[in-house]
N, C-alpha and C positions, 0 to 999 in steps of 0.2 A: 380403189382404196384411198387415193388422194382426195377424192370428193368427200368420202366419209370422214377423213381426218379433218378436212376444212370445215365441214358441218359441225363436227365435234368441237373444234376450236371456237367457232362462232357461238355455239350454244353455251360454252363455258364462259365466254365474255359476257353474254346476256345474263346468265345466272349470277355472275359476280356483281353486276350492276343491280340485279333484282335483290340480292341479299343486302346490299347497302341501302337500297330504297325501302325495303321492308322495315328497317329499323326506325325510319321516320315516317311511316305510312299514316299515322294519325294526323300529323301536320299536313300531309299532302291531301288527305281526304277532306279535312276541314277547309283548307284554302280552295280546293277544287269545287266544293259545293257552294261556298259562300260567294265566289265571284259571279257565277251565272244568276244566283238568286238576287244579288244586288243589281245586276243588269235588268233583270225582270222587273224589279220594283221601281227602278228609276226610269227606264225606257218603256218597258212593257205596260206598266200600270200608270206611270206618270205621264209620259208623252202619249201612250196609247189611249188614255182617257180623253185627250184632246182630239185625237184622230179617229178613234173607233175603227170601224171596218172601212176598207178602201180597196181599190182595184190595182192589182199588180200582176204583170205577166199573164193577163187574160183571166185572172182568178180574183174572186172576191174573198178577202181574208182579213182577219183582225190584225191590227198592228202588233199586238203582243205575240201572236204566233209568227208573224213575219220577222220580228226582231229576234225572237228566240232561235229561229232557224239560222239567222245570220250569226248569232253568238256561237253556234256549233262550229261554223267555219272559222270564226275569229279564234276560238279556243285551239283549233288545229294549227292555225298560223302561229299564234303566240307560243303555245307549248312546244311545238316542233322546232321552231326557230330558236327560241331562247335556250332550250335544252341542248340543241346542237351547237349553238354559238358560245354561250357563256359556260354551260356545263362542259362542253367539249374543250374549250380553251383552258378552263381550270384543271381538267383532268390531264390535258396535254402539257401545259406550261408550268403549273404550280405543283400539282401532285405527281407528275411524271408517270402516270399510270400506263400510258401507251408504251413508253419505253420499258417499263417494268414487265408488262405482260409479254411484250415481243421478244424478250430474252429467254422466255420459256419455249417449249415446242410450238406454241401458238404464234403464227406469223403476224406481221403488221397488217397485212390485207385482211386477215380474219378479225383482228382487233377492230379495224375500221368498220367492217360489216356488222360486227356485234354492237358497236357504238351506234350506228345508224338504226339498226333494228330495235335497239333498246329505246332510243329517243322517240322513234315512231310508235312503239308500244305504249310508252308513257303518255304521249300526246293523244293517241287514239283512245286510251282509257279515259282521259279527261273529257274528251268530246262525247263519249258514251255516257258519262255522268250527266253532262248537260242535256243530252237526249232523254235520259231517264227522268230528269226533272220535268222536261217538256211533256213526257208521257203522263207523269203524275198530275200535272196541271191540266191535262186534257188538250194540249196544243198539238201533240203528235199522236198518231196511232201506235199501239204497242209494237206492231211489226217493224216499225222504223228502227227499233234497236238492232234488229238483225240486218236490215237492208243497208243501214248506214255504216255498219262495221267495216266492210271491205273498202268503201270509199274513205272512211276516216283513217284507216291504216295507210293506204297508198298516198293520200294527201299528206299525212303526217310524215311519211318517208320523204316526200318531196321537200317539205319545209325543214325537216331535219338535215337534209342534204344542203339546203341553202344556209342553214346555221353553221354546219360543219365547214362548209366552204369559206364562210366568213372567218371562222376560227383559224383555218389554215392560212388565210391571207393576212390576218391582223398581226402586226408586230407587237402590239401590247393590247391589253384588255380594253383600253379606252377607245381604240380604233373600231371596236365592234359597234360603237355608236353610229358610225357612218351608214352601214346597211340598215341599222335599226331605224334611223330617221329618214333616210333617203329611199328606202324600199319597203320596209315592213309597215311603217305608219301610213305612207300613201296608199298602200293596199287596203289597210284597215279603214281608211276614210273614203276611198273612191271606188271600191269594188262591189258595192251594193249591199253591204251589211245593214245599213240603217235606212236605206231608201231604195225604191226600184231604180235599176240602172237606166231605164228609159227616160227618167226625169232629167238626166244629164244632157248637155249638148252632144250632138253626134260625134264630134272629134274626141271628146272625153270618153264617150262610150267605147269608141274604137280603141283608145289608149288603155282603157280599163280591161278590155278583153285580151290585151297583150300580156296582162299580168295573171299569174296562176290562181290567185285567190278568187277571181271572178268566176272561173270555171268551177271551183270548189263550192262557192255559194250557190251557183245555179244548180249543180247536181244535188246538193243538200236539200234545197227547196223542192226539187223534183221528187226526191225520195221521201221527204218528211211531210210535205204539204200538197203533193200532187201537181206541182207547177208543170207546164209543158216542158218536155225534154228539149234542150238546145244541143244539137249534135256536135257543134264546134267545141263544146266543153271537153269532150273525150280526147281528141288529138292534142289540144292545148295542154291538158293535164299530163298526158303521157310524154309529150316532147319536153316539157319542163322537168318532169321527174327523171327521165333518162339523162338529160343534160346535167342536172344538179348532182345526181349521184356520181356521174363520171367526174365532174369538175371538183366535187368535194374530196373525193378520194385522191385525185391528182394533186390538189392543193396540199393535202395532208402528207402525201408521200414526199413532195418537194420540201415541205417544212421539216419532216422528221428524219428523212434519209440524207445523211451528209456524205 
């Protein structure tokens, strides 16, 4: 019975966030569609016209398809982290939503699970929008919309945990700039979104594989473009996800429970 009650509480939190999100869904859809299209025009067509087709991961692929698959992973990173970090901080610190919900029969643990699952759902939806555009432009096969969905959600959950952990540790909203510039942006630049990872020096390749986004990029390209499967991506992804979910909840409990 307790499990059913906990699931009910988590679902209610998720639905509460959805009802708020639905009111501004037009802005979300416009911004979500425009960003990948701008990336495609600037990198895929602009830089892609200079590079054309090239070899990466043992595959011969167009740079437009290569960069578009990287944008899926980048969308998961940015949407998951920023929703968990800035969205979570605003809901916790300014709007006091976590406190307000937790005085109802819904517990704080259920509130935090609902927060994480909502952040992951929103980020996964955004990544599927990017994949849909890639299918429409002929860069990805249609089946990739289905094969990418589980990866998108689990990866979004990972980065939502990273963002919520940052929100739990930050004393004020300005301190969220530290993980943004010291962790998120280095992953964005060095985890293979814009170029094949093997073009980096060996020490930087090793360092990049220690970061979770590299595993996400690798798996996205395997599912969307047929790149060779790199088995190390699975344990790296799962270890980071378990750690960040645990740490984010721990940080938020320490922050909220006095």
